BARO-887809 format. One line per 5 residues: for each residue x, y, z of N, C-alpha, C. Coordinates in steps of 0.001 Angstrom, whole numbers, plus 500000, padded with zeros to 6 digits. Each point is the difference from the previous one (the first is absolute). Last residue first. Layout:
<rs>
X/Y/Z/X/Y/Z/X/Y/Z; ...
</rs>
This chain:
<rs>
597320/824120/414722/499647/501296/499521/500497/500129/498568; 501188/496105/502330/498545/500033/499581/499538/501340/499505; 504499/499551/501460/499710/499208/498801/498619/500060/499563; 501173/502136/503982/500524/500659/498923/499759/499292/498639; 499020/497822/504112/498997/501173/499730/500383/500785/498784
503058/496714/501479/498831/499375/499448/498911/501113/499638; 503767/501366/502323/500425/499679/498585/498755/499344/499331; 499640/501162/504523/500021/501226/499230/500354/499627/498605; 500135/496514/502996/498727/500398/499905/499802/501258/499071; 504378/498383/501114/499227/499049/499029/498668/500466/499823
502412/502346/503185/500435/500336/498658/499399/499203/498946; 499092/499040/504538/499459/501223/499524/500309/500406/498667; 502092/496220/501811/498598/499754/499761/499302/501189/499618; 504430/500509/501370/499918/499293/498550/498522/499685/499698; 500933/501830/504299/500209/500928/498906/499856/499400/498663
499641/497110/503538/498852/501001/500059/500169/501006/498943; 503580/497041/500770/498834/499357/499363/498765/500879/499914; 503624/501582/502401/500380/499917/498584/498841/499398/499224; 499754/499827/504688/499930/501568/499520/500199/499927/498438; 500529/495871/502101/498519/500411/499959/499916/501376/499545
504420/498513/500773/499404/499257/498826/498486/500421/499925; 502225/501533/503678/500479/500664/498799/499490/499365/498813; 499243/497935/504104/499198/501196/499977/500481/500780/498721; 502429/496237/500793/498520/499638/499709/499247/501225/499882; 504349/500414/501399/499945/499626/498600/498582/499664/499560
500788/500718/504585/500068/501246/499259/499985/499776/498546; 500039/496168/502628/498692/500681/500071/500077/501383/499341; 503949/497575/500164/499126/499252/499121/498593/500761/500111; 503124/501272/503054/500417/500525/498717/499122/499370/498932; 499340/498511/504323/499667/501329/499895/500269/500635/498694
501705/495688/501071/498500/499983/499773/499484/501393/499793; 504428/499672/501277/499859/499492/498704/498511/499996/499569; 500918/500858/504451/500376/501046/499257/499909/499740/498509; 499100/496548/503185/498844/500967/499776/500452/501353/499216; 503437/496213/499330/498779/499789/500822/498910/501144/499734
504662/501590/498248/499624/498557/500344/498601/500113/500755; 503753/503174/496572/498748/499961/500849/499780/498640/500208; 503484/502060/497278/500382/499437/501297/498843/499669/500840; 499630/501505/495322/501251/499228/500163/500386/499417/501251; 496276/503092/499013/499741/498708/499776/501215/499005/500146
499718/505067/500422/499965/499036/501189/499911/498566/499554; 500131/503801/496718/501152/500236/500929/500009/498863/501066; 496600/500091/496679/501291/499719/499417/501082/500228/501060; 495593/500864/501335/500066/498601/499693/501498/499751/499396; 498895/504532/500748/500115/499234/501246/500225/498509/499780
499055/502746/496312/501459/500241/500471/500122/499226/501347; 495712/500098/498208/500857/499248/499214/501425/500002/500419; 496776/502815/502208/499858/498454/500286/500960/499241/499095; 501456/504874/500954/498900/499494/499502/499947/498481/500351; 502234/504478/502524/500195/498715/499497/498723/499339/499396
502591/505272/500882/498906/499009/500324/500372/498746/499445; 501891/505631/500906/500099/498612/499514/498956/499060/500514; 499333/505415/499125/500326/498978/500979/500266/498676/499339; 498512/504239/497852/501522/499797/500083/500366/498994/501049; 495520/501473/499011/500403/499285/498794/501535/499794/500221
497138/500290/504437/500304/500941/498903/500536/499065/498837; 498831/498041/504059/499148/501266/500289/500232/501058/498847; 500127/494264/500303/500687/501199/499647/499153/501185/500364; 500109/495062/502243/499094/500615/499108/500616/501472/499845; 503046/495566/500883/499273/501234/500566/498976/500452/499085
504628/496859/500114/498628/499577/500149/499277/501142/500827; 504231/500161/496349/499609/500114/501422/498609/499736/500283; 502745/499986/495595/499780/498851/500915/499874/500177/501430; 500863/502700/495546/500682/500295/501298/499869/498803/501047; 498808/500858/494958/499115/500462/501014/500461/500202/501457
502340/498299/495654/499837/501422/500162/499043/500537/501058; 501374/495201/498918/501119/500765/499693/499836/501511/500377; 496338/496642/500188/501104/499554/500985/501250/501000/499946; 496309/500717/497142/499775/500402/501181/501067/499586/501087; 500404/498489/495528/500054/501571/500022/499760/500462/501428
499611/495273/499144/501431/500518/499925/499973/501525/500153; 495668/497555/499917/500912/499754/501142/501309/500819/500002; 494413/500089/498122/501324/500229/499687/500989/499811/501257; 495005/499824/499421/500678/498841/500290/501547/500087/499640; 496943/503771/499535/499723/499331/501382/500757/498801/500211
500130/502020/495753/500671/500782/500917/499790/499467/501440; 497792/497903/496486/501318/499847/499897/500811/500713/501082; 495546/500799/499776/500151/498634/500578/501518/499580/499875; 498531/504000/497890/500079/500152/501438/500236/498675/500768; 499343/499917/495368/501358/500586/500278/500132/500290/501553
495930/498263/498364/501077/499089/499935/501260/500512/500266; 496469/502896/499947/499858/499211/501148/501067/498897/499948; 499589/502939/496424/500565/500665/501223/499917/499077/501238; 498035/498555/496036/501456/500057/499706/500653/500657/501293; 495342/499959/499835/500361/498660/500125/501562/499913/499955
497887/504159/499091/500030/499746/501369/500471/498531/500231; 499491/501298/495588/501017/500802/500508/500208/499728/501581; 496372/498075/497656/501289/499324/499534/501151/500753/500628; 495759/501786/500539/500077/498743/500731/501296/499330/499767; 499063/504200/497795/500288/500161/501443/500138/498615/500728
499164/501844/495236/500959/498921/500267/500281/499784/501425; 496846/503344/498279/499592/498730/499427/501028/498754/500300; 500988/504452/501653/498843/499464/500584/499509/498741/499490; 503624/502141/497920/500338/499577/501277/498724/499463/500779; 499336/502009/495753/500858/498725/499881/500299/499352/501306
497342/504241/499684/499445/498836/499277/500863/498786/500153; 501113/504391/502062/498606/499888/500046/499337/498822/499479; 504742/501004/499850/499539/500084/501380/498571/499728/500199; 501934/500012/495613/500614/498966/500776/499607/500024/501404; 498241/503294/497127/499611/498789/499509/500568/498766/500827
501433/504490/500649/498594/499803/500582/499429/498595/499568; 504294/501389/498361/500120/499722/501421/498523/499795/500597; 500245/500924/495299/500529/498736/500466/499978/499845/501477; 496301/503219/498082/501492/499872/499821/500477/498675/500619; 495001/500803/497698/500762/499951/501318/501581/499897/499755
496048/500004/496741/500748/501258/500247/500785/499904/501243; 497299/496542/497734/499170/500952/500766/500679/501284/500344; 502188/496328/497982/499075/500518/499045/499044/501052/500692; 502977/497510/502607/500776/500999/499245/499088/500587/498962; 498205/496581/502545/500292/501150/500884/500756/501211/499235
499192/495928/497803/498774/500626/500336/500203/501171/500771; 503611/497182/499266/499683/500664/498815/498777/500850/500139; 501141/497088/503516/501084/501124/499869/499549/500881/498733; 497508/496185/500904/499747/500923/501087/500914/501211/499831; 500481/496262/497088/498783/500934/499657/499699/500956/501093
503266/496416/500402/500505/501213/499314/498876/501052/499761; 499718/496332/504050/499788/500195/498491/500444/501304/499520; 502515/497560/504027/498839/500970/499897/499741/500050/498466; 503776/497662/501735/498813/499128/499887/498729/500894/499814; 504319/501875/500820/499994/499432/498635/498731/499221/499675
500893/501714/504442/499682/501125/499017/499836/499441/498555; 501564/497099/503372/498614/500212/500264/499508/501106/498995; 504607/498882/499835/499192/498838/499533/498516/500252/500262; 503008/503104/501802/499966/500032/498576/499201/498983/499398; 500557/499846/504533/499174/501027/499659/499990/500287/498520
502904/496776/501785/498639/499557/500066/499003/501064/499719; 504588/501101/499799/499598/498940/499073/498632/499537/500020; 501769/503230/503274/499966/500556/498564/499533/498920/498968; 500638/498673/504524/498757/500881/499901/499950/500539/498497; 503858/497556/500933/498844/499149/500124/498794/500784/499843
504053/502454/500302/499852/499267/498688/498779/499132/499977; 501058/502181/504161/499427/500844/498881/499830/499348/498672; 501901/498217/504253/498736/499485/499435/499399/500974/499037; 504412/500694/502004/499893/498723/499564/498627/499594/499393; 500841/504231/501992/500716/499920/498793/499890/498603/499370
498126/500620/504232/499231/500751/498981/500741/499794/498689; 502306/498439/503710/498950/499168/499488/499066/500596/498971; 503323/502569/501924/500616/498962/499245/499040/499041/499535; 498533/503543/502833/500489/500500/498703/500614/498899/499059; 498506/498976/504425/498841/500322/499175/500453/500470/498606
503168/499016/503336/499396/498866/499547/498872/500325/498930; 502150/503503/502236/500915/499381/499071/499371/498762/499431; 497639/502320/503330/500047/500710/498664/500863/499236/499100; 499640/498278/504298/498810/499865/499230/500064/500644/498667; 504758/499044/501893/498744/500479/500615/498802/499622/499057
505699/500916/500507/499206/498798/499823/498633/500169/500741; 502723/503618/500626/499964/499775/498504/499093/498739/499674; 500837/502069/504475/501225/499244/499559/499842/499825/498423; 499361/504500/501368/500540/498746/500331/498867/499016/500539; 499807/504267/496547/499437/499586/501274/500589/498569/500289
501643/502724/496300/498890/500844/500519/499620/499616/501394; 503299/497390/497691/500449/501410/499960/498954/501012/500602; 498794/495459/499383/500728/500220/501158/500596/501350/500090; 497746/498689/496127/498980/500221/501032/500827/500233/501267; 502553/498846/496205/499392/501353/499859/498941/500382/501162
502276/495731/499995/500853/501203/500343/499444/501328/499852; 497305/496119/498698/500278/500066/501369/500914/501219/500441; 499347/498933/495319/498855/500641/500671/500160/500166/501451; 503603/497837/497524/499590/501315/499412/498823/500662/500809; 501793/495571/501034/501263/500789/499763/499614/501438/499409
496518/496733/501286/500917/500033/501101/501226/500902/499705; 496740/499214/496513/499405/500733/501103/501003/500170/501281; 501271/497242/496280/499960/501417/499557/499407/500844/501211; 499945/495433/500732/501403/500450/499916/500030/501507/499602; 495915/497785/499807/500361/500207/501394/501411/500556/500126
498256/498818/495707/499307/501310/500560/500506/500190/501482; 501468/496049/498187/500662/501138/499338/499364/501232/500458; 498071/496099/501519/501259/500259/500741/500784/501093/499294; 496014/498156/498092/499739/501106/501021/501328/500253/500773; 499751/498417/494822/500072/499354/501396/499965/501185/501016
497793/500642/495089/501179/500030/500642/499965/499463/501378; 496323/500529/496656/500551/498698/500347/501321/500092/500645; 497606/503928/498697/498894/499142/500794/500728/498710/500338; 502448/502829/497149/499995/500603/501386/499032/499160/500890; 500167/498899/495531/501242/499660/500529/500098/500410/501409
496295/501177/497414/499938/498643/500303/501169/499496/500643; 499726/504470/498565/499165/499762/501020/500008/498518/500508; 502343/501156/496094/500700/500479/501177/499137/499860/501203; 498091/498708/495895/501127/499084/500444/500725/500559/501144; 496807/502926/498094/499196/498762/500649/501138/498984/500495
501656/503559/497473/499557/500510/501336/499246/498814/500828; 501521/499320/495533/501231/500055/500982/499510/500490/501304; 496778/499776/496609/500481/498644/500288/501106/499955/500967; 498201/504226/498456/498971/499243/500721/500671/498618/500431; 501899/503817/497445/500336/499868/501250/499188/498788/500701
499177/501614/495625/501475/499536/499971/500441/499679/501460; 495614/501934/499135/500116/498675/499585/501316/499400/500082; 498699/503876/503337/500301/499874/498538/500066/498500/499575; 497317/501623/504578/501263/499545/499459/500065/499914/498515; 496044/501193/502580/500918/501056/499696/501294/499574/499499
496085/497177/501522/499425/501077/499199/500991/501094/499520; 500916/495678/502614/498745/499728/499109/499734/501229/499107; 503692/500158/503115/500123/498891/499167/498902/499740/499072; 499564/503377/503227/501082/500386/499024/500167/498874/498982; 497245/499243/503551/499352/500915/499104/501018/500413/498930
501615/497310/503389/499018/499227/499280/499279/500934/498876; 502888/501855/503250/500811/499240/499068/499032/499162/499043; 497964/502392/503536/500588/501014/498995/500822/499185/498982; 498326/497478/503667/498947/500314/498987/500520/501079/499012; 502976/498745/503298/499805/498809/499143/498851/500341/498948
501130/503173/503354/501067/499855/498961/499756/498842/499074; 496808/500828/503403/499989/501039/499157/501036/499939/498892; 500026/496618/503480/498867/499999/499203/499871/501145/499019; 503519/499254/503313/500146/499269/498796/498708/500131/499120; 500372/501800/504405/501029/500640/499200/499932/499421/498651
497077/498218/503175/499641/501507/499816/501039/500689/499099; 501033/495481/501328/498932/500042/498951/499493/501431/499784; 503212/499231/503391/500523/499719/498667/498983/500119/498891; 498723/500395/504447/500647/501213/499607/500632/499721/498644; 497666/496327/501844/499158/501135/499712/500697/501277/499528
502532/496225/501570/499322/499705/498749/499092/501154/499461; 502291/500490/504225/500920/499958/498852/499309/499859/498628; 497408/499636/504015/500359/501404/499742/500964/500042/498862; 498611/495791/501422/498932/500598/499426/500461/501564/499682; 503019/497380/502398/499870/499343/498653/498826/500778/499233
500763/501202/504516/501134/500339/499158/499787/499521/498585; 496845/498736/503325/499785/501395/499585/501231/500524/499098; 500310/495705/501682/498936/500043/499056/499718/501403/499540; 503262/499332/503353/500539/499539/498615/498808/499999/498939; 499086/501199/504559/500842/500930/499556/500529/499701/498512
497183/496743/502341/499368/501200/499431/500803/501046/499530; 500881/495501/502176/500336/500255/498552/499397/501273/499503; 501641/497456/504860/499125/501001/499413/500451/500345/498651; 501418/496610/503678/499917/499792/498513/499115/501012/499384; 502996/498124/504585/499122/501127/499599/499997/499994/498474
502819/497245/503116/498606/499428/499751/498964/501131/499744; 504780/500523/500544/499249/500205/501225/498497/499472/499833; 503234/499643/496581/500655/499347/501036/499326/500319/501319; 498380/502101/495862/499739/498387/500093/500670/499399/501315; 498173/504812/498720/501188/499588/500671/499879/498474/500294
497257/504421/497654/500508/498628/499543/501223/499758/500787; 495669/503291/501560/501193/499859/499295/500360/498509/499591; 496380/500540/503419/500644/501372/499736/501437/499733/499291; 495105/496956/499630/501458/500066/500633/500596/501454/499749; 495718/498458/498111/499968/500818/501267/501409/500135/500687
498983/497762/495613/499260/501267/500091/500353/500737/501220; 501577/495610/499316/500554/500873/498869/499383/501308/499828; 498601/496730/503257/501317/500582/500403/500497/500954/498831; 496121/497296/499490/499727/501240/500678/501257/500712/500396; 499821/495432/498320/500160/501116/498922/499759/501372/500561
499511/495793/502594/501498/500644/499840/500014/501196/499002; 496314/496711/501275/499828/501486/500182/501313/500753/499865; 499717/495134/499512/499516/500382/501430/500035/501542/500099; 502747/498729/495818/499074/499180/500790/499746/500478/501359; 503188/501795/496732/498616/500471/499768/498989/499188/500970
504892/499270/499612/499807/501337/500338/498530/500534/500036; 501259/495612/498411/500472/500134/501421/499858/501298/500638; 498995/499189/495194/499052/499508/500969/500407/500156/501486; 502316/501003/495567/499500/500986/501001/499135/499588/501067; 501498/497185/496419/501245/500336/500753/499639/501074/501056
496436/498404/497234/500616/498922/500850/501147/500420/500858; 498045/502922/496831/499020/499777/501210/500586/498849/500839; 502242/500973/496002/500290/501145/500907/499037/499768/501259; 499585/496946/496495/501263/499830/500575/500200/501126/501050; 496095/500197/497473/499889/498828/500955/501369/499903/500644
499718/502999/496645/499404/500562/501106/499881/498879/501127; 501817/498728/495949/500973/500928/500635/499326/500544/501262
</rs>
């Protein structure tokens, strides 16, 4: 797949043409301007904001699932998280467009914005963070928990001071995988981010992610314009592979520990 992307992006990358993606002032393919940086920043900002929101919520769900949920709730709660993790992203996008965007618009127009995309994406990746973090916590030897309790530590202190640090590599790996999913998400950002090519100055500004740009323009793009879209897909692929590689490294470290 990487080879296919390289082949299709070659007309835009050869003879130093890749510099245009960094130095051009904005994305105006009809004027031979292919500045990707506003959309790169948009993709990174959306994914990072979503991760900052989802990380504490996902970890809290994992702790509840592992240490607080009554036995009668456990199976149903895990099933609910699994269903939410597998729900099609377009469903989250529809909910965000019809519920979240009007709420934000009532406070600050236009509603479709960095904030809307981050909130909906965070909701979408919370189950992934929760399930992977719970699996990491379950892999920690039970003796660590019982030993800390035997020393007189209260449960919150045991969880924060013993269990989470012991499972940190697995937790971080799960968060990186969830962030990779957020970075590569198309439908949600296409529906609720606003699709304006700009670097936002506030969380209420609309913006366009790399994925949304490819989806919007690939249907009619030709020649160098089409090659530019493939180049942006190549960049996005490398960013996701980078996050996935870091997650794999954290996961292997957790397994060795």
